[in-house]
C-alpha positions in Angstrom: 10.6 -25.9 10.4 7.1 -24.5 9.9 6.9 -20.8 9.2 3.9 -18.6 9.3 2.5 -17.9 5.8 1.2 -14.5 6.8 3.9 -11.9 6.8 4.4 -9.9 10.0 3.9 -6.3 8.9 3.9 -3.1 11.0 0.3 -1.9 11.6 0.8 1.2 9.5 1.9 -0.8 6.5 -1.0 -3.4 6.9 -3.5 -0.5 7.3 -2.2 1.1 4.0 -2.5 -2.3 2.2 -6.0 -2.8 3.6 -7.1 0.8 2.6 -6.0 0.3 -1.0 -7.9 -3.0 -1.3 -11.0 -1.7 0.5 -11.2 1.5 -1.6 -10.5 -0.3 -4.9 -7.0 1.1 -5.8 -4.6 -1.0 -7.8 -0.9 -0.6 -7.0 -0.3 0.9 -10.4 -3.1 3.5 -10.0 -2.0 4.3 -6.4 1.6 4.8 -7.5 0.6 7.2 -10.2 -1.6 9.1 -7.8 1.3 9.3 -5.3 3.8 10.3 -7.9 6.1 7.3 -7.3 7.0 4.2 -9.2 5.2 1.0 -8.7 8.5 -0.5 -7.6 8.9 2.1 -4.9 5.3 1.6 -3.7 5.8 -2.2 -3.7 8.9 -1.7 -1.5 6.9 0.4 1.0 3.9 -1.9 1.0 6.1 -5.0 1.6 8.0 -3.3 4.4 11.3 -3.2 2.6 11.4 0.6 2.6 10.0 3.1 5.1 7.9 6.1 3.8 5.6 7.7 6.3 4.6 10.2 3.6 3.3 7.4 1.3 1.6 5.5 4.1 -0.2 8.6 5.4 -1.2 9.7 1.9 -2.8 6.3 1.2 -5.0 6.7 4.3 -6.5 9.9 2.8 -7.3 8.2 -0.6 -10.9 8.5 -1.7 -12.9 5.6 -3.1 -11.5 4.8 -6.6 -13.9 6.3 -9.2 -12.8 3.6 -11.7 -11.8 0.5 -9.8 -9.6 -2.0 -11.6 
């Protein structure tokens, strides 16, 4: 059986992942900025846990002043 290599993520999760990448934030830096662990952020960004607060906060992130 052939499976699709691209995960099927909800639009809000994919938008948050794209925003972090586009604005130059690493997961470690973003987790620190959000006040959560990198593990929790990873769960949210991989659609294993739902957190509208985190997804909405990521959309408001500025450009990273010191990109990784």
